[in-house]
C-alpha positions, 0 to 999 in steps of 0.5 A: 058782828053778832053772826061774825061771833057765833061764827068764830064760837063755833069753829073753835067748838069744831077744832077743840072737838076735832082735837079732843077727838084726836087726842082719844083715838091716838090715845097714850104715848111710847118712847121710841129710839130714832137714829140721828147718823147714818150706821154703817153695818157693825158699826158701832150704835150708843146714846149718842146715835139715837134720841128718844122721841114720843109717839101714839102708842096705837102705832107702838109695838114693843115687841118689835120697836125698841124703847132703850138700848139696854133692852138688847141683851149683850155680854159685858165686853161687847157692844151694840151694832147695827146688823146693816146699813141704817139711815139717819132718821129711822126708828130702831126695831130689834132686828136692826142691833145686836151684840158685837160679833166676838171673834177667837184668836186668828178668826176673820169676820168678813161680809160679802153681798149675795144674791137675794134670790141665787144666793139666799132665797129666804132658807139661808139663815144666821148659823146655817151651813153653806158652800159657796160657789163662784162662776168664772169668766175664762180669762187668758185664753182659760176656760170659764169654770164654776168653783166651790170657793168655801166648804161648810162654812158656817153663816155669822150673820145675814143682813136686811135686802137692798138694791145694787145697780148691776150692768144689767139693771137693778137688783136685790142683794143681802150681806152675809157675814162669815166668821173664816181663818186669815187664807179662808178670808182672803179666797172669799174676798177675791172671789166676791171681787173676781166671779161673775156671781157668788151662790151659797149652797145650803148644807145639811144638817146631817153632813156635807157628804162626798164632796165631789169635785171642786170645780167644773170647767167648760172643757168638762161640759163639752165632754159631758155633751159629748158623751150623752150625744154619743150615747144618744146616737148609739141609740138611734144607730142600733134599730137599724142596725138590727 
């Protein structure tokens, strides 16, 4: 019994020492906000959407995490929304929440999914000006074409990259939001639905310059290749002709 009592004291001492060391290592605790429900991109995030939880300060960076929704500066007539799809249980970080974009009369806010590599590539950011191009397969005996769908539109926001299943496998896509007039929004919605792929072309801050043709089709490509072959054929024939 004496041995058992000594063992129990030793175990208790060891546990107490371990917990004390853990407490010293973790230090103080800070308050973080955790989502209690899924929130879709640009849907409101209010006090009912979050819960306050205590996390060790050593894991909490006040420059990254949000302790209170009031920390996000918001105009008086705007509410906070999610910058992208957020799942329940996520600890809110500053880039995940933003003021709801404001629209002027007649404007429409529309988001499309763009291939992360060919469409964004890390250079297109919020406030960038871009041209939007779509590639379309031939229909009704027509031609395959690459078309400039919209010219010099401003990127309202870019969400976080996510995975999307396609016929060729899983690829990374990014939600990109634009503020457009109704006709332009309709054109973009059509292009996203029926194009093979959408691409964003970053426009220089100095301006777009000459716009060139709006469309380039398979017939144009055949003519271009044919002209190139004719030029090379002339070059090959010239030495023999001399």
